[in-house]
C-alpha positions as a Markdown table, in Angstrom:
| # | Residue | x | y | z |
|---|---|---|---|---|
| 1 | Met | 1.1 | -102.1 | -95.1 |
| 2 | Lys | 4.9 | -102.3 | -95.2 |
| 3 | Lys | 5.0 | -99.3 | -97.5 |
| 4 | Ile | 2.9 | -97.2 | -95.0 |
| 5 | Ile | 5.2 | -98.2 | -92.1 |
| 6 | Thr | 8.3 | -97.5 | -94.1 |
| 7 | Thr | 7.0 | -94.1 | -95.3 |
| 8 | Ser | 6.0 | -93.2 | -91.7 |
| 9 | Leu | 9.4 | -94.1 | -90.4 |
| 10 | Cys | 11.1 | -92.0 | -93.1 |
| 11 | Leu | 8.9 | -89.0 | -92.3 |
| 12 | Ile | 9.7 | -89.4 | -88.6 |
| 13 | Phe | 13.4 | -89.6 | -89.3 |
| 14 | Val | 13.2 | -86.5 | -91.6 |
| 15 | Phe | 11.3 | -84.4 | -89.0 |
| 16 | Thr | 13.6 | -85.6 | -86.2 |
| 17 | Ser | 16.7 | -84.7 | -88.2 |
| 18 | Phe | 15.3 | -81.3 | -89.1 |
| 19 | Ala | 14.4 | -80.6 | -85.5 |
| 20 | Gln | 18.0 | -81.6 | -84.4 |
| 21 | Asp | 19.5 | -79.4 | -87.0 |
| 22 | Thr | 17.2 | -76.5 | -86.1 |
| 23 | Arg | 18.2 | -77.0 | -82.4 |
| 24 | Gln | 21.9 | -77.0 | -83.2 |
| 25 | Asp | 21.6 | -73.9 | -85.3 |
| 26 | Leu | 19.6 | -72.1 | -82.7 |
| 27 | Arg | 22.0 | -73.0 | -80.0 |
| 28 | Lys | 24.9 | -71.5 | -82.0 |
| 29 | Lys | 23.0 | -68.3 | -82.4 |
| 30 | Ser | 22.0 | -68.1 | -78.7 |
| 31 | Pro | 23.8 | -66.0 | -76.1 |
| 32 | Asn | 26.3 | -67.6 | -73.7 |
| 33 | Arg | 24.7 | -68.0 | -70.3 |
| 34 | Val | 27.9 | -68.0 | -68.1 |
| 35 | Ile | 30.6 | -65.3 | -67.9 |
| 36 | Leu | 34.0 | -65.7 | -66.2 |
| 37 | Arg | 35.9 | -62.5 | -65.6 |
| 38 | Leu | 39.6 | -62.4 | -64.5 |
| 39 | Gly | 41.4 | -59.2 | -63.7 |
| 40 | Ser | 44.2 | -57.4 | -62.0 |
| 41 | Gly | 44.9 | -53.8 | -61.0 |
| 42 | Leu | 45.7 | -51.4 | -58.2 |
| 43 | Phe | 43.7 | -50.3 | -55.1 |
| 44 | Ala | 44.0 | -46.9 | -53.6 |
| 45 | Asn | 44.9 | -46.0 | -50.0 |
| 46 | Tyr | 42.1 | -46.7 | -47.5 |
| 47 | Thr | 40.4 | -43.5 | -46.4 |
| 48 | Tyr | 37.4 | -42.3 | -44.3 |
| 49 | Asp | 35.7 | -40.4 | -47.1 |
| 50 | Leu | 32.3 | -42.0 | -47.3 |
| 51 | Asp | 30.2 | -38.9 | -48.2 |
| 52 | Pro | 30.1 | -38.2 | -52.0 |
| 53 | Ser | 29.2 | -34.6 | -51.3 |
| 54 | Thr | 32.5 | -33.8 | -49.6 |
| 55 | Glu | 35.5 | -32.4 | -51.5 |
| 56 | Asn | 37.8 | -35.3 | -50.6 |
| 57 | Phe | 35.6 | -38.0 | -51.9 |
| 58 | Leu | 37.5 | -38.2 | -55.2 |
| 59 | Lys | 40.6 | -36.3 | -54.2 |
| 60 | Gly | 43.8 | -37.5 | -52.7 |
| 61 | Lys | 43.5 | -41.1 | -53.8 |
| 62 | Thr | 46.9 | -42.7 | -54.2 |
| 63 | Phe | 47.3 | -45.7 | -56.4 |
| 64 | Lys | 50.8 | -47.2 | -55.8 |
| 65 | Met | 52.5 | -50.3 | -57.2 |
| 66 | Asp | 52.6 | -51.8 | -53.7 |
| 67 | Asn | 48.8 | -52.0 | -53.8 |
| 68 | Ile | 48.3 | -54.8 | -56.3 |
| 69 | Thr | 45.0 | -56.7 | -56.4 |
| 70 | Tyr | 43.7 | -59.7 | -58.3 |
| 71 | Ser | 40.1 | -60.6 | -58.9 |
| 72 | Gly | 37.7 | -63.1 | -60.4 |
| 73 | Met | 34.0 | -63.3 | -61.0 |
| 74 | Ile | 31.7 | -66.1 | -62.3 |
| 75 | Gly | 28.1 | -65.3 | -63.0 |
| 76 | Leu | 24.9 | -66.4 | -64.7 |
| 77 | Arg | 23.7 | -64.1 | -67.5 |
| 78 | Ser | 20.0 | -63.5 | -68.2 |
| 79 | Gly | 17.6 | -60.7 | -69.2 |
| 80 | Phe | 18.4 | -60.7 | -73.0 |
| 81 | Asn | 15.5 | -58.5 | -74.2 |
| 82 | Thr | 16.0 | -58.9 | -77.9 |
| 83 | Asp | 15.6 | -61.5 | -80.6 |
| 84 | Asn | 18.6 | -60.2 | -82.6 |
| 85 | Tyr | 21.5 | -61.6 | -80.7 |
| 86 | Arg | 24.8 | -60.0 | -81.7 |
| 87 | Phe | 28.2 | -61.7 | -82.2 |
| 88 | Ser | 31.4 | -60.4 | -83.7 |
| 89 | Ser | 32.9 | -61.8 | -86.9 |
| 90 | Thr | 35.0 | -64.2 | -84.7 |
| 91 | Gly | 32.0 | -65.4 | -82.8 |
| 92 | Arg | 32.5 | -63.3 | -79.6 |
| 93 | Asp | 29.3 | -62.6 | -77.7 |
| 94 | Lys | 28.5 | -58.9 | -77.9 |
| 95 | Met | 25.2 | -59.1 | -75.9 |
| 96 | Arg | 24.9 | -57.3 | -72.5 |
| 97 | Gly | 22.8 | -59.3 | -70.0 |
| 98 | Asn | 22.1 | -59.0 | -66.3 |
| 99 | Val | 24.4 | -61.1 | -64.2 |
| 100 | Val | 24.0 | -62.7 | -60.8 |
| 101 | Gly | 27.6 | -63.4 | -59.8 |
| 102 | Leu | 30.1 | -64.5 | -57.2 |
| 103 | Phe | 33.0 | -62.1 | -56.8 |
| 104 | Tyr | 36.5 | -62.9 | -55.4 |
| 105 | Gln | 39.3 | -60.4 | -54.7 |
| 106 | Thr | 42.7 | -60.7 | -53.1 |
| 107 | Gly | 45.9 | -58.7 | -52.6 |
| 108 | Thr | 48.6 | -57.7 | -50.1 |
| 109 | Leu | 47.9 | -54.9 | -47.7 |
| 110 | Asn | 50.6 | -53.0 | -45.7 |
| 111 | Asn | 51.3 | -49.6 | -44.2 |
| 112 | Val | 51.4 | -48.0 | -47.7 |
| 113 | Gly | 47.7 | -48.8 | -48.3 |
| 114 | Leu | 46.7 | -47.9 | -44.7 |
| 115 | Gly | 48.9 | -44.8 | -44.4 |
| 116 | Val | 46.0 | -42.4 | -44.2 |
| 117 | Leu | 44.1 | -44.2 | -41.4 |
| 118 | Glu | 44.5 | -43.5 | -37.7 |
| 119 | Lys | 46.5 | -45.9 | -35.6 |
| 120 | Val | 43.5 | -47.6 | -34.0 |
| 121 | Asp | 42.1 | -48.5 | -37.4 |
| 122 | Lys | 45.4 | -49.6 | -38.8 |
| 123 | Lys | 45.5 | -52.2 | -36.0 |
| 124 | Ile | 42.4 | -53.8 | -37.4 |
| 125 | Phe | 44.6 | -55.0 | -40.2 |
| 126 | Ile | 48.3 | -54.9 | -39.1 |
| 127 | Asn | 50.1 | -54.8 | -35.8 |
| 128 | Ser | 53.2 | -53.0 | -36.9 |
| 129 | Leu | 54.2 | -50.7 | -39.7 |
| 130 | Asp | 56.5 | -53.2 | -41.4 |
| 131 | Glu | 53.9 | -56.0 | -41.4 |
| 132 | Ser | 52.1 | -57.2 | -44.5 |
| 133 | Val | 48.8 | -59.1 | -44.6 |
| 134 | Gln | 46.9 | -60.8 | -47.4 |
| 135 | Phe | 43.3 | -59.9 | -47.8 |
| 136 | Ser | 40.7 | -62.1 | -49.4 |
| 137 | Glu | 37.1 | -61.1 | -50.1 |
| 138 | Leu | 34.1 | -63.0 | -51.3 |
| 139 | Gln | 30.9 | -61.2 | -52.4 |
| 140 | Val | 27.6 | -62.0 | -54.0 |
| 141 | Gly | 25.9 | -59.5 | -56.2 |
| 142 | Val | 24.4 | -58.4 | -59.5 |
| 143 | Val | 25.7 | -56.6 | -62.5 |
| 144 | Trp | 23.0 | -54.7 | -64.4 |
| 145 | Arg | 23.6 | -54.9 | -68.2 |
| 146 | Glu | 27.2 | -56.0 | -67.4 |
| 147 | Phe | 27.8 | -52.3 | -66.6 |
| 148 | Leu | 26.7 | -51.5 | -63.0 |
| 149 | Arg | 27.8 | -53.7 | -60.2 |
| 150 | Ile | 26.3 | -53.9 | -56.7 |
| 151 | Ser | 27.6 | -56.6 | -54.3 |
| 152 | Gly | 28.2 | -57.4 | -50.7 |
| 153 | Gly | 30.0 | -60.0 | -48.6 |
| 154 | Lys | 32.8 | -60.7 | -46.2 |
| 155 | Gly | 36.6 | -60.3 | -46.2 |
| 156 | Thr | 39.4 | -61.6 | -44.1 |
| 157 | Val | 43.0 | -60.6 | -43.6 |
| 158 | Lys | 45.8 | -63.1 | -42.7 |
| 159 | Ser | 49.3 | -62.2 | -41.7 |
| 160 | Val | 51.9 | -62.9 | -44.3 |
| 161 | Lys | 54.8 | -62.8 | -41.8 |
| 162 | Ser | 54.9 | -61.2 | -38.4 |
| 163 | Ala | 58.1 | -62.0 | -36.5 |
| 164 | Gly | 57.5 | -65.7 | -36.8 |
| 165 | Glu | 54.1 | -65.5 | -35.2 |
| 166 | Ile | 50.9 | -66.8 | -36.9 |
| 167 | Leu | 48.2 | -64.3 | -36.0 |
| 168 | Asp | 44.5 | -64.9 | -36.0 |
| 169 | Asn | 42.5 | -63.9 | -39.1 |
| 170 | Val | 40.5 | -60.7 | -38.9 |
| 171 | Asp | 37.1 | -60.7 | -40.6 |
| 172 | Tyr | 35.2 | -57.7 | -41.9 |
| 173 | Gln | 32.1 | -56.8 | -44.0 |
| 174 | Ile | 32.3 | -55.2 | -47.4 |
| 175 | Leu | 29.9 | -53.5 | -49.8 |
| 176 | Thr | 31.0 | -52.7 | -53.3 |
| 177 | Ala | 29.6 | -50.6 | -56.2 |
| 178 | Gly | 31.4 | -50.6 | -59.5 |
| 179 | Leu | 31.3 | -49.6 | -63.2 |
| 180 | Asn | 32.4 | -52.1 | -66.0 |
| 181 | Leu | 33.3 | -50.9 | -69.5 |
| 182 | Arg | 33.8 | -53.4 | -72.3 |
| 183 | Phe | 36.2 | -53.2 | -75.3 |
| 184 | Gly | 36.1 | -56.6 | -77.0 |
| 185 | Arg | 37.1 | -59.1 | -74.4 |
| 186 | Leu | 38.8 | -56.5 | -72.2 |
| 187 | Ser | 36.8 | -54.8 | -69.5 |
| 188 | Pro | 38.3 | -51.9 | -67.5 |
| 189 | Thr | 36.6 | -51.6 | -64.2 |
| 190 | Ile | 36.5 | -49.1 | -61.3 |
| 191 | Asn | 35.1 | -50.2 | -57.9 |
| 192 | Tyr | 34.3 | -48.3 | -54.7 |
| 193 | Ser | 34.1 | -50.4 | -51.5 |
| 194 | Ile | 33.0 | -49.7 | -48.0 |
| 195 | Ile | 34.7 | -51.8 | -45.3 |
| 196 | Ser | 33.9 | -52.3 | -41.7 |
| 197 | Ala | 35.0 | -54.7 | -38.9 |
| 198 | Asp | 32.4 | -53.7 | -36.4 |
| 199 | Gly | 29.0 | -54.0 | -38.2 |
| 200 | Phe | 29.4 | -50.5 | -39.9 |
| 201 | Glu | 29.5 | -48.6 | -36.6 |
| 202 | Thr | 32.8 | -47.3 | -38.1 |
| 203 | Ala | 33.8 | -47.7 | -41.7 |
| 204 | Met | 36.5 | -46.9 | -44.3 |
| 205 | Ser | 36.5 | -46.8 | -48.0 |
| 206 | Arg | 38.7 | -48.1 | -50.8 |
| 207 | Trp | 38.9 | -47.5 | -54.6 |
| 208 | Asp | 40.3 | -49.9 | -57.1 |
| 209 | Ile | 40.9 | -49.9 | -60.8 |
| 210 | Gln | 41.5 | -53.1 | -62.8 |
| 211 | Ile | 41.8 | -54.4 | -66.3 |
| 212 | Cys | 39.8 | -57.6 | -66.7 |
| 213 | Met | 39.2 | -60.2 | -69.4 |
| 214 | Asn | 35.8 | -61.7 | -70.1 |
| 215 | Ile | 35.3 | -65.3 | -71.0 |
| 216 | Tyr | 31.9 | -66.4 | -72.1 |
| 217 | Phe | 30.7 | -70.0 | -72.4 |
| 218 | Trp | 27.7 | -72.4 | -72.2 |
| 219 | Lys | 25.5 | -71.5 | -75.1 |
| 220 | Lys | 21.9 | -72.4 | -74.2 |
| 221 | Ile | 18.6 | -71.9 | -76.1 |
| 222 | Leu | 16.6 | -69.5 | -74.0 |
| 223 | His | 13.1 | -70.5 | -72.9 |
| 224 | Lys | 11.6 | -67.7 | -75.0 |
| 225 | Asp | 13.2 | -69.1 | -78.1 |
| 226 | Lys | 12.3 | -72.8 | -77.7 |
| 227 | His | 9.1 | -72.3 | -79.9 |
| 228 | Leu | 11.4 | -71.7 | -82.8 |
| 229 | Ile | 12.6 | -75.3 | -82.8 |
| 230 | Thr | 9.3 | -76.6 | -84.2 |
| 231 | Asn | 8.3 | -73.6 | -86.2 |
């Protein structure tokens, strides 16, 4: 009887150890579920060109060093439609998933970036030509195959310094579409945003170009691969 119990315990230990090893190996070969993207770049002057069919839609965009922006995104990756997950020789995740993410962007805005707008619209953001404001934007959206971004949310501008006065924040709505390329961990991006402070009765547009870095983490066995643990 003791031999039977001892043999059974040994078999259970062997199978448990094998399952654990299989689980660890499978996790190492699984895609990272979370992406963190940090970036910086320039945004173009704000304009009214919202119609892609017009000549000025892509013309006359001025990217100046005054218009610096910083951004971040954290998202959950899914939609890996292959069983052959790809990694570089250094272990970098080369898969392209669909991402549901939270996007943040900030920068300093002044008369340089608003130079094309009419005076009434400049006053949405600044009260005088020598004033600077800090804008902050928070959006929720998706990135299809880590390439095409669609997102929307809210932004706010806050006076950096205005003759010693602390002005009230101005809130606005923002919609963004963008393209993300990927070269190793670097990801050049170009985004087009539509901004409105009155529920899109009137609107203005903004382009930005950035260089971002992708950081992937949280390797997790996908549900569709869990059957491989016991096979």
